[in-house]
C-alpha positions as YAML, in Angstrom:
chain: A
units: angstrom
residues:
- id: 1
  name: MET
  ca: [-8.10, 11.85, -11.32]
- id: 2
  name: TRP
  ca: [-11.25, 9.96, -12.07]
- id: 3
  name: ARG
  ca: [-13.13, 12.02, -14.63]
- id: 4
  name: CYS
  ca: [-15.77, 9.43, -15.33]
- id: 5
  name: LEU
  ca: [-16.67, 8.79, -11.70]
- id: 6
  name: ALA
  ca: [-18.29, 12.21, -11.49]
- id: 7
  name: GLY
  ca: [-19.01, 12.95, -15.11]
- id: 8
  name: LEU
  ca: [-20.73, 9.73, -16.07]
- id: 9
  name: ILE
  ca: [-22.25, 8.22, -12.91]
- id: 10
  name: LEU
  ca: [-26.05, 8.35, -12.82]
- id: 11
  name: ALA
  ca: [-27.92, 7.98, -9.57]
- id: 12
  name: ALA
  ca: [-28.72, 4.35, -8.89]
- id: 13
  name: GLY
  ca: [-31.81, 5.17, -6.83]
- id: 14
  name: ALA
  ca: [-32.60, 5.44, -3.15]
- id: 15
  name: ALA
  ca: [-32.59, 1.66, -2.78]
- id: 16
  name: ALA
  ca: [-28.82, 1.51, -3.24]
- id: 17
  name: GLN
  ca: [-27.05, -0.04, -0.26]
- id: 18
  name: THR
  ca: [-23.87, 1.18, 1.40]
- id: 19
  name: ASP
  ca: [-21.75, -1.79, 0.37]
- id: 20
  name: ALA
  ca: [-19.41, -3.00, -2.33]
- id: 21
  name: PRO
  ca: [-22.00, -5.00, -4.39]
- id: 22
  name: ALA
  ca: [-24.22, -1.93, -4.79]
- id: 23
  name: GLY
  ca: [-21.18, 0.16, -5.66]
- id: 24
  name: ARG
  ca: [-20.13, -2.44, -8.19]
- id: 25
  name: ARG
  ca: [-23.39, -2.04, -10.11]
- id: 26
  name: ILE
  ca: [-22.89, 1.71, -10.35]
- id: 27
  name: PHE
  ca: [-19.21, 1.32, -11.20]
- id: 28
  name: GLU
  ca: [-19.69, -1.28, -13.94]
- id: 29
  name: SER
  ca: [-22.50, 0.64, -15.63]
- id: 30
  name: GLN
  ca: [-20.91, 4.07, -15.57]
- id: 31
  name: CYS
  ca: [-17.23, 4.00, -14.56]
- id: 32
  name: ALA
  ca: [-15.77, 0.99, -16.36]
- id: 33
  name: LEU
  ca: [-15.63, 2.98, -19.61]
- id: 34
  name: CYS
  ca: [-12.66, 4.92, -18.22]
- id: 35
  name: HIS
  ca: [-11.30, 2.71, -15.46]
- id: 36
  name: GLY
  ca: [-11.83, -0.76, -16.89]
- id: 37
  name: GLN
  ca: [-14.34, -3.42, -15.92]
- id: 38
  name: THR
  ca: [-12.21, -4.51, -12.95]
- id: 39
  name: GLY
  ca: [-10.58, -1.17, -12.26]
- id: 40
  name: GLY
  ca: [-7.45, -1.93, -14.28]
- id: 41
  name: GLY
  ca: [-7.43, 1.47, -15.93]
- id: 42
  name: GLY
  ca: [-7.80, 2.81, -19.45]
- id: 43
  name: ARG
  ca: [-8.56, 6.43, -20.20]
- id: 44
  name: GLY
  ca: [-8.63, 6.88, -16.43]
- id: 45
  name: PRO
  ca: [-6.08, 5.62, -13.89]
- id: 46
  name: ALA
  ca: [-6.05, 2.09, -12.52]
- id: 47
  name: LEU
  ca: [-7.99, 1.70, -9.28]
- id: 48
  name: ASN
  ca: [-7.11, -1.93, -8.48]
- id: 49
  name: ARG
  ca: [-4.19, -0.92, -6.27]
- id: 50
  name: PRO
  ca: [-3.83, -1.05, -2.49]
- id: 51
  name: GLN
  ca: [-2.85, 2.64, -2.37]
- id: 52
  name: LEU
  ca: [-4.51, 5.38, -4.42]
- id: 53
  name: ASP
  ca: [-2.60, 8.62, -4.93]
- id: 54
  name: HIS
  ca: [-5.39, 10.97, -3.85]
- id: 55
  name: ALA
  ca: [-7.21, 8.63, -1.48]
- id: 56
  name: PRO
  ca: [-5.00, 7.20, 1.28]
- id: 57
  name: ASP
  ca: [-8.03, 6.26, 3.39]
- id: 58
  name: ASP
  ca: [-11.77, 5.70, 3.04]
- id: 59
  name: ALA
  ca: [-12.75, 9.23, 4.07]
- id: 60
  name: ALA
  ca: [-10.42, 10.73, 1.48]
- id: 61
  name: LEU
  ca: [-11.80, 8.41, -1.20]
- id: 62
  name: ARG
  ca: [-15.37, 9.52, -0.47]
- id: 63
  name: ARG
  ca: [-14.27, 13.16, -0.66]
- id: 64
  name: VAL
  ca: [-12.59, 12.58, -4.02]
- id: 65
  name: ILE
  ca: [-15.77, 11.04, -5.44]
- id: 66
  name: SER
  ca: [-18.06, 13.68, -3.90]
- id: 67
  name: ASP
  ca: [-15.98, 16.82, -4.41]
- id: 68
  name: GLY
  ca: [-13.90, 15.92, -7.43]
- id: 69
  name: LEU
  ca: [-10.34, 16.99, -8.18]
- id: 70
  name: ASP
  ca: [-10.06, 20.25, -10.06]
- id: 71
  name: PRO
  ca: [-9.42, 20.32, -12.97]
- id: 72
  name: GLU
  ca: [-9.27, 16.56, -13.56]
- id: 73
  name: MET
  ca: [-12.59, 15.46, -12.10]
- id: 74
  name: PRO
  ca: [-15.83, 17.38, -11.45]
- id: 75
  name: ALA
  ca: [-17.87, 16.85, -8.29]
- id: 76
  name: ALA
  ca: [-20.29, 13.91, -8.20]
- id: 77
  name: TRP
  ca: [-23.37, 15.99, -7.40]
- id: 78
  name: GLN
  ca: [-25.58, 13.29, -8.97]
- id: 79
  name: LEU
  ca: [-24.91, 10.81, -6.17]
- id: 80
  name: THR
  ca: [-26.49, 10.59, -2.76]
- id: 81
  name: PRO
  ca: [-24.12, 10.14, 0.22]
- id: 82
  name: ARG
  ca: [-25.13, 6.48, 0.40]
- id: 83
  name: GLU
  ca: [-24.30, 5.95, -3.26]
- id: 84
  name: VAL
  ca: [-20.93, 7.66, -2.82]
- id: 85
  name: GLU
  ca: [-20.16, 5.32, 0.06]
- id: 86
  name: SER
  ca: [-21.16, 2.31, -2.03]
- id: 87
  name: VAL
  ca: [-18.92, 3.30, -4.94]
- id: 88
  name: ALA
  ca: [-16.07, 4.03, -2.53]
- id: 89
  name: ALA
  ca: [-16.52, 0.62, -0.88]
- id: 90
  name: TYR
  ca: [-16.33, -1.12, -4.26]
- id: 91
  name: VAL
  ca: [-13.32, 0.90, -5.44]
- id: 92
  name: ARG
  ca: [-11.52, 0.07, -2.20]
- id: 93
  name: SER
  ca: [-12.31, -3.63, -2.67]
- id: 94
  name: LEU
  ca: [-10.60, -3.60, -6.07]
- id: 95
  name: GLY
  ca: [-7.24, -3.30, -4.34]
- id: 96
  name: SER
  ca: [-7.98, -5.98, -1.75]
- id: 97
  name: ALA
  ca: [-6.54, -9.44, -2.34]
- id: 98
  name: PRO
  ca: [-9.12, -12.27, -2.04]
- id: 99
  name: GLN
  ca: [-8.73, -14.72, 0.82]
- id: 100
  name: GLU
  ca: [-6.95, -17.92, -0.19]
- id: 101
  name: THR
  ca: [-6.82, -21.43, 1.19]
- id: 102
  name: LEU
  ca: [-3.20, -21.89, 2.28]
- id: 103
  name: PRO
  ca: [-1.28, -24.90, 3.61]
- id: 104
  name: GLY
  ca: [0.38, -23.18, 6.56]
- id: 105
  name: ASP
  ca: [-0.70, -22.71, 10.18]
- id: 106
  name: PRO
  ca: [-1.21, -18.99, 11.06]
- id: 107
  name: ALA
  ca: [-0.63, -19.63, 14.79]
- id: 108
  name: ARG
  ca: [2.76, -21.22, 14.12]
- id: 109
  name: GLY
  ca: [3.46, -18.41, 11.65]
- id: 110
  name: ALA
  ca: [2.84, -15.81, 14.37]
- id: 111
  name: ARG
  ca: [5.43, -17.52, 16.57]
- id: 112
  name: ILE
  ca: [7.93, -17.56, 13.69]
- id: 113
  name: TYR
  ca: [7.27, -13.86, 13.10]
- id: 114
  name: GLU
  ca: [8.19, -13.10, 16.71]
- id: 115
  name: ALA
  ca: [11.09, -15.54, 16.89]
- id: 116
  name: ARG
  ca: [12.71, -14.04, 13.82]
- id: 117
  name: GLY
  ca: [12.44, -10.54, 15.26]
- id: 118
  name: CYS
  ca: [10.16, -9.20, 12.53]
- id: 119
  name: SER
  ca: [8.48, -6.85, 15.01]
- id: 120
  name: GLY
  ca: [11.81, -5.06, 15.34]
- id: 121
  name: CYS
  ca: [11.10, -3.44, 11.97]
- id: 122
  name: HIS
  ca: [7.37, -3.88, 11.30]
- id: 123
  name: MET
  ca: [4.20, -2.83, 13.10]
- id: 124
  name: ILE
  ca: [0.99, -4.85, 13.41]
- id: 125
  name: ALA
  ca: [-1.99, -3.17, 15.07]
- id: 126
  name: GLY
  ca: [0.27, -0.65, 16.77]
- id: 127
  name: GLN
  ca: [2.74, -3.23, 18.10]
- id: 128
  name: GLY
  ca: [6.35, -3.28, 16.91]
- id: 129
  name: ALA
  ca: [8.65, -0.76, 15.25]
- id: 130
  name: GLY
  ca: [7.86, 1.44, 12.28]
- id: 131
  name: PHE
  ca: [11.08, 1.22, 10.29]
- id: 132
  name: GLY
  ca: [9.70, -1.24, 7.76]
- id: 133
  name: PRO
  ca: [6.26, -1.22, 6.09]
- id: 134
  name: GLU
  ca: [3.11, -1.44, 8.24]
- id: 135
  name: LEU
  ca: [1.71, -5.00, 8.09]
- id: 136
  name: THR
  ca: [-1.64, -4.63, 9.86]
- id: 137
  name: ALA
  ca: [-3.59, -5.17, 6.62]
- id: 138
  name: ILE
  ca: [-0.92, -6.74, 4.41]
- id: 139
  name: GLY
  ca: [-3.07, -9.82, 3.74]
- id: 140
  name: ALA
  ca: [-5.81, -7.65, 2.24]
- id: 141
  name: ARG
  ca: [-3.37, -5.82, 0.01]
- id: 142
  name: ARG
  ca: [-1.13, -8.66, -1.19]
- id: 143
  name: ASN
  ca: [-1.76, -12.26, -2.23]
- id: 144
  name: ALA
  ca: [0.13, -15.26, -0.90]
- id: 145
  name: ALA
  ca: [2.50, -15.48, -3.88]
- id: 146
  name: TRP
  ca: [3.62, -11.88, -3.32]
- id: 147
  name: LEU
  ca: [4.05, -12.45, 0.41]
- id: 148
  name: ARG
  ca: [6.16, -15.56, -0.21]
- id: 149
  name: GLN
  ca: [8.37, -13.68, -2.67]
- id: 150
  name: ALA
  ca: [8.76, -10.74, -0.27]
- id: 151
  name: VAL
  ca: [9.98, -13.07, 2.50]
- id: 152
  name: LEU
  ca: [12.36, -15.04, 0.27]
- id: 153
  name: ASP
  ca: [13.74, -12.11, -1.74]
- id: 154
  name: PRO
  ca: [12.57, -8.73, -0.40]
- id: 155
  name: ALA
  ca: [14.72, -6.73, -2.81]
- id: 156
  name: ALA
  ca: [12.66, -8.12, -5.70]
- id: 157
  name: SER
  ca: [9.38, -6.76, -4.35]
- id: 158
  name: LEU
  ca: [10.16, -3.28, -3.04]
- id: 159
  name: PRO
  ca: [7.18, -0.97, -2.41]
- id: 160
  name: GLN
  ca: [6.55, 1.78, -4.92]
- id: 161
  name: GLY
  ca: [8.52, 4.87, -3.95]
- id: 162
  name: PHE
  ca: [10.86, 2.98, -1.61]
- id: 163
  name: ALA
  ca: [14.45, 4.22, -1.65]
- id: 164
  name: TRP
  ca: [17.33, 2.88, 0.47]
- id: 165
  name: MET
  ca: [19.89, 5.65, 0.61]
- id: 166
  name: ALA
  ca: [23.48, 6.22, 1.68]
- id: 167
  name: ALA
  ca: [24.46, 9.80, 2.53]
- id: 168
  name: THR
  ca: [28.12, 10.61, 3.22]
- id: 169
  name: THR
  ca: [28.82, 13.86, 5.02]
- id: 170
  name: ALA
  ca: [31.77, 16.19, 4.42]
- id: 171
  name: ALA
  ca: [33.34, 14.72, 7.58]
- id: 172
  name: GLY
  ca: [33.20, 11.23, 6.06]
- id: 173
  name: GLU
  ca: [30.33, 9.83, 8.15]
- id: 174
  name: THR
  ca: [27.93, 7.63, 6.16]
- id: 175
  name: VAL
  ca: [24.27, 7.32, 7.13]
- id: 176
  name: ARG
  ca: [22.17, 4.57, 5.57]
- id: 177
  name: GLY
  ca: [18.42, 4.56, 5.78]
- id: 178
  name: ILE
  ca: [15.04, 4.88, 4.12]
- id: 179
  name: ARG
  ca: [14.28, 8.11, 2.29]
- id: 180
  name: VAL
  ca: [11.44, 9.89, 4.07]
- id: 181
  name: ASN
  ca: [11.33, 13.16, 2.10]
- id: 182
  name: GLU
  ca: [13.40, 14.66, -0.67]
- id: 183
  name: ASP
  ca: [13.38, 17.81, -2.77]
- id: 184
  name: ALA
  ca: [15.90, 19.52, -5.04]
- id: 185
  name: PHE
  ca: [17.97, 20.83, -2.12]
- id: 186
  name: THR
  ca: [17.44, 18.56, 0.90]
- id: 187
  name: ILE
  ca: [16.82, 14.95, 1.87]
- id: 188
  name: GLN
  ca: [15.54, 13.34, 5.07]
- id: 189
  name: ILE
  ca: [16.58, 9.78, 5.91]
- id: 190
  name: LYS
  ca: [15.34, 7.44, 8.66]
- id: 191
  name: ASP
  ca: [17.97, 4.99, 9.86]
- id: 192
  name: ALA
  ca: [17.47, 1.47, 11.23]
- id: 193
  name: GLY
  ca: [17.42, 2.81, 14.78]
- id: 194
  name: GLY
  ca: [14.42, 5.01, 13.99]
- id: 195
  name: ARG
  ca: [16.46, 8.23, 14.02]
- id: 196
  name: PHE
  ca: [15.80, 10.93, 11.42]
- id: 197
  name: HIS
  ca: [18.62, 12.73, 9.62]
- id: 198
  name: SER
  ca: [18.17, 15.85, 7.51]
- id: 199
  name: PHE
  ca: [20.85, 16.89, 5.03]
- id: 200
  name: ARG
  ca: [21.41, 19.72, 2.59]
- id: 201
  name: LYS
  ca: [22.53, 17.98, -0.59]
- id: 202
  name: ALA
  ca: [25.10, 20.63, -1.41]
- id: 203
  name: GLU
  ca: [26.89, 19.88, 1.87]
- id: 204
  name: LEU
  ca: [27.15, 16.12, 1.29]
- id: 205
  name: ARG
  ca: [30.25, 14.48, -0.07]
- id: 206
  name: GLU
  ca: [28.13, 11.77, -1.70]
- id: 207
  name: LEU
  ca: [24.48, 10.75, -1.92]
- id: 208
  name: ARG
  ca: [23.65, 7.36, -3.39]
- id: 209
  name: ARG
  ca: [20.44, 5.46, -3.96]
- id: 210
  name: LEU
  ca: [21.22, 1.83, -3.22]
- id: 211
  name: ALA
  ca: [19.19, 0.38, -6.07]
- id: 212
  name: GLY
  ca: [17.95, -3.16, -5.51]
- id: 213
  name: GLU
  ca: [18.95, -3.12, -1.84]
- id: 214
  name: THR
  ca: [16.77, -3.28, 1.25]
- id: 215
  name: PRO
  ca: [17.46, -3.47, 4.99]
- id: 216
  name: MET
  ca: [15.27, -6.58, 5.24]
- id: 217
  name: PRO
  ca: [17.26, -9.83, 5.06]
- id: 218
  name: ALA
  ca: [16.34, -12.44, 2.49]
- id: 219
  name: TYR
  ca: [15.01, -15.62, 4.11]
- id: 220
  name: ARG
  ca: [15.67, -17.95, 1.20]
- id: 221
  name: GLY
  ca: [17.45, -20.93, 2.72]
- id: 222
  name: ARG
  ca: [16.88, -19.61, 6.26]
- id: 223
  name: LEU
  ca: [13.37, -21.03, 6.65]
- id: 224
  name: THR
  ca: [12.17, -24.55, 5.99]
- id: 225
  name: GLU
  ca: [9.34, -24.95, 3.50]
- id: 226
  name: GLY
  ca: [6.95, -25.63, 6.38]
- id: 227
  name: GLU
  ca: [8.07, -22.51, 8.27]
- id: 228
  name: LEU
  ca: [7.63, -20.44, 5.14]
- id: 229
  name: ASP
  ca: [4.10, -21.80, 4.63]
- id: 230
  name: ASP
  ca: [3.26, -20.95, 8.25]
- id: 231
  name: LEU
  ca: [4.65, -17.42, 8.06]
- id: 232
  name: VAL
  ca: [2.85, -16.69, 4.79]
- id: 233
  name: ALA
  ca: [-0.40, -18.06, 6.25]
- id: 234
  name: TYR
  ca: [-0.02, -15.71, 9.22]
- id: 235
  name: LEU
  ca: [0.70, -12.66, 7.07]
- id: 236
  name: ALA
  ca: [-2.20, -13.49, 4.76]
- id: 237
  name: ARG
  ca: [-4.54, -13.46, 7.78]
- id: 238
  name: LEU
  ca: [-3.59, -9.85, 8.58]
- id: 239
  name: ARG
  ca: [-6.53, -8.06, 6.99]
- id: 240
  name: GLY
  ca: [-7.12, -5.24, 9.47]
- id: 241
  name: LYS
  ca: [-8.41, -1.87, 8.32]
- id: 242
  name: SER
  ca: [-6.02, -0.23, 5.88]
...
């Protein structure tokens, strides 16, 4: 995954601190050759993304840096545990959107979020339903422009890997939902009621990916400009631990 993280990093010394600035110094001097000065990628993959393929959380990211990924990346035996934590903190910060000064009122936005029934699909800090994407740390992952676009036209900003599916059984029943898992022979779909359905593809009459569609309604024309500002300000404040 990240060949240069292990192959090129030199120990920064015992004085290194367990924080993003210290990790940045190590990263810029030894890792930017492959991953770009701001983590945008080059010979190595881009790291300035909210989700990393092999590192869904901080502990996994530290393991990737420390232990490597055979055969793509050797172990970072040169680094102390503190230095590994510092590099991991900086890499994680690359996918975190900076805080912005916004015109809306987050408190009013929270009331709009509840009034519009958003918690019926989304979870924040364990509250709500899990049909739609988790929003606990959405403000750290996405900037205000992206959040505004996602509210106005959600089909234009679908998450990577998202698939809204329609499966029609041999009996003619159609189930619509989000693809949870899929392989060559089977598919699992979660419907809007939170129920899971597992199908063998060979037994389906039809299986369609509803490209460009999403269960989330578009709010263009359904919110005033002030309400939209407030809702975006509230979402942007959600910066809980990813």
